[in-house]
C-alpha atoms as an extended CHARMM CRD file, in Angstrom:
* protein
*
       117  EXT
         1         1  UNK       CA             19.4990000000      101.4680000000      117.0250000000  PROA      1               0.0000000000
         2         2  UNK       CA             19.1420000000      103.6600000000      113.9860000000  PROA      2               0.0000000000
         3         3  UNK       CA             15.8900000000      104.1080000000      112.0940000000  PROA      3               0.0000000000
         4         4  UNK       CA             17.4300000000      105.8400000000      109.0700000000  PROA      4               0.0000000000
         5         5  UNK       CA             18.8740000000      103.4400000000      106.4890000000  PROA      5               0.0000000000
         6         6  UNK       CA             22.6580000000      103.6710000000      106.3920000000  PROA      6               0.0000000000
         7         7  UNK       CA             25.2180000000      102.9180000000      103.7020000000  PROA      7               0.0000000000
         8         8  UNK       CA             27.5630000000      100.4020000000      105.3030000000  PROA      8               0.0000000000
         9         9  UNK       CA             30.8130000000       99.0870000000      103.8320000000  PROA      9               0.0000000000
        10        10  UNK       CA             31.7510000000       95.6510000000      105.1950000000  PROA      10              0.0000000000
        11        11  UNK       CA             35.4030000000       94.7400000000      104.6130000000  PROA      11              0.0000000000
        12        12  UNK       CA             36.2390000000       91.1330000000      105.4460000000  PROA      12              0.0000000000
        13        13  UNK       CA             38.4530000000       88.6660000000      103.5880000000  PROA      13              0.0000000000
        14        14  UNK       CA             36.5100000000       85.5990000000      104.7590000000  PROA      14              0.0000000000
        15        15  UNK       CA             33.6120000000       85.4550000000      102.3060000000  PROA      15              0.0000000000
        16        16  UNK       CA             31.1640000000       83.5920000000      104.5630000000  PROA      16              0.0000000000
        17        17  UNK       CA             31.6070000000       86.0430000000      107.4320000000  PROA      17              0.0000000000
        18        18  UNK       CA             31.3300000000       89.0120000000      105.0500000000  PROA      18              0.0000000000
        19        19  UNK       CA             28.1790000000       87.6600000000      103.3910000000  PROA      19              0.0000000000
        20        20  UNK       CA             26.5780000000       86.8100000000      106.7370000000  PROA      20              0.0000000000
        21        21  UNK       CA             27.1670000000       90.3130000000      108.1140000000  PROA      21              0.0000000000
        22        22  UNK       CA             26.0590000000       91.9370000000      104.8450000000  PROA      22              0.0000000000
        23        23  UNK       CA             22.8580000000       89.8950000000      104.7130000000  PROA      23              0.0000000000
        24        24  UNK       CA             22.0070000000       90.6730000000      108.3310000000  PROA      24              0.0000000000
        25        25  UNK       CA             22.6010000000       94.4000000000      107.8770000000  PROA      25              0.0000000000
        26        26  UNK       CA             20.6120000000       94.3980000000      104.6070000000  PROA      26              0.0000000000
        27        27  UNK       CA             17.7420000000       92.6410000000      106.3770000000  PROA      27              0.0000000000
        28        28  UNK       CA             17.6400000000       95.6240000000      108.7440000000  PROA      28              0.0000000000
        29        29  UNK       CA             17.0890000000       97.9130000000      105.7530000000  PROA      29              0.0000000000
        30        30  UNK       CA             20.6010000000       99.2290000000      105.2390000000  PROA      30              0.0000000000
        31        31  UNK       CA             22.4550000000       99.5470000000      101.9380000000  PROA      31              0.0000000000
        32        32  UNK       CA             25.4490000000       97.2530000000      102.2740000000  PROA      32              0.0000000000
        33        33  UNK       CA             28.5620000000       97.2600000000      100.1240000000  PROA      33              0.0000000000
        34        34  UNK       CA             31.1590000000       94.5140000000      100.3940000000  PROA      34              0.0000000000
        35        35  UNK       CA             34.9070000000       94.3310000000       99.8890000000  PROA      35              0.0000000000
        36        36  UNK       CA             37.2800000000       91.4150000000      100.3820000000  PROA      36              0.0000000000
        37        37  UNK       CA             40.3060000000       93.5410000000      101.2560000000  PROA      37              0.0000000000
        38        38  UNK       CA             41.3850000000       97.1200000000      101.9350000000  PROA      38              0.0000000000
        39        39  UNK       CA             42.3490000000       97.8300000000       98.3180000000  PROA      39              0.0000000000
        40        40  UNK       CA             38.8650000000       96.8460000000       97.1240000000  PROA      40              0.0000000000
        41        41  UNK       CA             37.3960000000       98.9580000000       99.9240000000  PROA      41              0.0000000000
        42        42  UNK       CA             39.3730000000      102.0180000000       98.8090000000  PROA      42              0.0000000000
        43        43  UNK       CA             38.0250000000      101.5730000000       95.2760000000  PROA      43              0.0000000000
        44        44  UNK       CA             34.4840000000      101.3450000000       96.6560000000  PROA      44              0.0000000000
        45        45  UNK       CA             35.0870000000      104.5180000000       98.6570000000  PROA      45              0.0000000000
        46        46  UNK       CA             36.1850000000      106.2970000000       95.4810000000  PROA      46              0.0000000000
        47        47  UNK       CA             33.1220000000      105.0420000000       93.5820000000  PROA      47              0.0000000000
        48        48  UNK       CA             30.4610000000      105.6570000000       96.2460000000  PROA      48              0.0000000000
        49        49  UNK       CA             29.0110000000      109.0390000000       97.0660000000  PROA      49              0.0000000000
        50        50  UNK       CA             29.0050000000      108.5480000000      100.8320000000  PROA      50              0.0000000000
        51        51  UNK       CA             29.6530000000      105.7570000000      103.3170000000  PROA      51              0.0000000000
        52        52  UNK       CA             27.9920000000      106.1560000000      106.7060000000  PROA      52              0.0000000000
        53        53  UNK       CA             29.6660000000      103.2000000000      108.4070000000  PROA      53              0.0000000000
        54        54  UNK       CA             32.8560000000      101.2280000000      107.8130000000  PROA      54              0.0000000000
        55        55  UNK       CA             32.9820000000       97.7500000000      109.3580000000  PROA      55              0.0000000000
        56        56  UNK       CA             36.4240000000       96.2560000000      108.7970000000  PROA      56              0.0000000000
        57        57  UNK       CA             38.4050000000       93.2470000000      109.8820000000  PROA      57              0.0000000000
        58        58  UNK       CA             42.0050000000       93.9610000000      110.8940000000  PROA      58              0.0000000000
        59        59  UNK       CA             43.8220000000       90.9380000000      109.4860000000  PROA      59              0.0000000000
        60        60  UNK       CA             43.4650000000       90.8600000000      105.6990000000  PROA      60              0.0000000000
        61        61  UNK       CA             45.7330000000       90.1420000000      102.7510000000  PROA      61              0.0000000000
        62        62  UNK       CA             47.0940000000       93.0190000000      100.7150000000  PROA      62              0.0000000000
        63        63  UNK       CA             49.1730000000       96.1020000000      101.2720000000  PROA      63              0.0000000000
        64        64  UNK       CA             46.8750000000       97.5670000000      103.9520000000  PROA      64              0.0000000000
        65        65  UNK       CA             45.3240000000       95.9560000000      106.9790000000  PROA      65              0.0000000000
        66        66  UNK       CA             42.0380000000       97.0340000000      108.5230000000  PROA      66              0.0000000000
        67        67  UNK       CA             43.6540000000       99.5150000000      110.9060000000  PROA      67              0.0000000000
        68        68  UNK       CA             45.4040000000      101.2460000000      108.0020000000  PROA      68              0.0000000000
        69        69  UNK       CA             42.0950000000      101.3220000000      106.1150000000  PROA      69              0.0000000000
        70        70  UNK       CA             40.2400000000      102.7130000000      109.1250000000  PROA      70              0.0000000000
        71        71  UNK       CA             42.8550000000      105.4560000000      109.4730000000  PROA      71              0.0000000000
        72        72  UNK       CA             42.5320000000      106.4190000000      105.8090000000  PROA      72              0.0000000000
        73        73  UNK       CA             38.7330000000      106.4880000000      106.0700000000  PROA      73              0.0000000000
        74        74  UNK       CA             38.9340000000      108.6870000000      109.1650000000  PROA      74              0.0000000000
        75        75  UNK       CA             41.1910000000      111.0410000000      107.1980000000  PROA      75              0.0000000000
        76        76  UNK       CA             38.5860000000      111.2320000000      104.4260000000  PROA      76              0.0000000000
        77        77  UNK       CA             35.5590000000      111.6180000000      106.6990000000  PROA      77              0.0000000000
        78        78  UNK       CA             35.1600000000      112.7280000000      110.2890000000  PROA      78              0.0000000000
        79        79  UNK       CA             31.5030000000      111.6250000000      110.3150000000  PROA      79              0.0000000000
        80        80  UNK       CA             31.8670000000      108.0400000000      109.0640000000  PROA      80              0.0000000000
        81        81  UNK       CA             31.3090000000      105.6370000000      111.9430000000  PROA      81              0.0000000000
        82        82  UNK       CA             34.0570000000      103.0160000000      112.1000000000  PROA      82              0.0000000000
        83        83  UNK       CA             33.8690000000       99.5470000000      113.6150000000  PROA      83              0.0000000000
        84        84  UNK       CA             37.1080000000       97.5490000000      113.6200000000  PROA      84              0.0000000000
        85        85  UNK       CA             36.8210000000       93.8280000000      114.3000000000  PROA      85              0.0000000000
        86        86  UNK       CA             39.1800000000       90.9070000000      114.7760000000  PROA      86              0.0000000000
        87        87  UNK       CA             39.3360000000       87.4510000000      116.2260000000  PROA      87              0.0000000000
        88        88  UNK       CA             43.1290000000       87.5650000000      116.5420000000  PROA      88              0.0000000000
        89        89  UNK       CA             44.2960000000       91.1160000000      117.1420000000  PROA      89              0.0000000000
        90        90  UNK       CA             43.1490000000       93.2290000000      120.0600000000  PROA      90              0.0000000000
        91        91  UNK       CA             44.3610000000       96.7830000000      119.4460000000  PROA      91              0.0000000000
        92        92  UNK       CA             44.5420000000       99.3710000000      122.1770000000  PROA      92              0.0000000000
        93        93  UNK       CA             42.2010000000      102.3440000000      121.9100000000  PROA      93              0.0000000000
        94        94  UNK       CA             45.2310000000      104.4600000000      120.9510000000  PROA      94              0.0000000000
        95        95  UNK       CA             45.8150000000      102.2360000000      117.8950000000  PROA      95              0.0000000000
        96        96  UNK       CA             42.2790000000      102.8910000000      116.6110000000  PROA      96              0.0000000000
        97        97  UNK       CA             41.3270000000      105.9940000000      114.6490000000  PROA      97              0.0000000000
        98        98  UNK       CA             39.5250000000      108.6610000000      116.6250000000  PROA      98              0.0000000000
        99        99  UNK       CA             35.8640000000      107.8650000000      117.3620000000  PROA      99              0.0000000000
       100       100  UNK       CA             36.2030000000      104.2060000000      116.3530000000  PROA      100             0.0000000000
       101       101  UNK       CA             34.9990000000      101.0820000000      118.1180000000  PROA      101             0.0000000000
       102       102  UNK       CA             36.6630000000       97.6820000000      118.3780000000  PROA      102             0.0000000000
       103       103  UNK       CA             34.6540000000       94.4450000000      118.4960000000  PROA      103             0.0000000000
       104       104  UNK       CA             36.1430000000       91.0100000000      119.0410000000  PROA      104             0.0000000000
       105       105  UNK       CA             34.9770000000       88.1100000000      116.8970000000  PROA      105             0.0000000000
       106       106  UNK       CA             32.7760000000       86.2190000000      116.8750000000  PROA      106             0.0000000000
       107       107  UNK       CA             30.1960000000       88.9370000000      116.5930000000  PROA      107             0.0000000000
       108       108  UNK       CA             26.8190000000       89.4610000000      114.9900000000  PROA      108             0.0000000000
       109       109  UNK       CA             24.7920000000       92.2270000000      113.4040000000  PROA      109             0.0000000000
       110       110  UNK       CA             23.3050000000       93.2980000000      116.7460000000  PROA      110             0.0000000000
       111       111  UNK       CA             26.8410000000       93.8900000000      118.1060000000  PROA      111             0.0000000000
       112       112  UNK       CA             27.5950000000       96.1360000000      115.1110000000  PROA      112             0.0000000000
       113       113  UNK       CA             24.3320000000       98.0560000000      115.4510000000  PROA      113             0.0000000000
       114       114  UNK       CA             24.9710000000       98.6730000000      119.1660000000  PROA      114             0.0000000000
       115       115  UNK       CA             28.4930000000       99.8980000000      118.3450000000  PROA      115             0.0000000000
       116       116  UNK       CA             27.2450000000      102.4760000000      115.8390000000  PROA      116             0.0000000000
       117       117  UNK       CA             24.1810000000      103.5940000000      117.7990000000  PROA      117             0.0000000000
């Protein structure tokens, strides 16, 4: 696990899941930002100085899904760690941006921390 506090953006359209993940990551000492869809996440990315980790669901309402968002984030930053999650979709490794990890739902904060370690 990481000892340095990270800035983590959690993008999930289901509010309870998003809040649960955000609370768990905050309890570990990380700065957590939340977005309910990819458009909100892009605005957060424009407003924030740096995001260390993107945790995004794939299936969300709006013009972009989580895979599109992850690809855009990878284009903006080669160092941002990306965790893509879904309970419905199971993308191949080729469908994920370079140096990204996929986690199936249900998952918890420990799964995310292992994925970014």
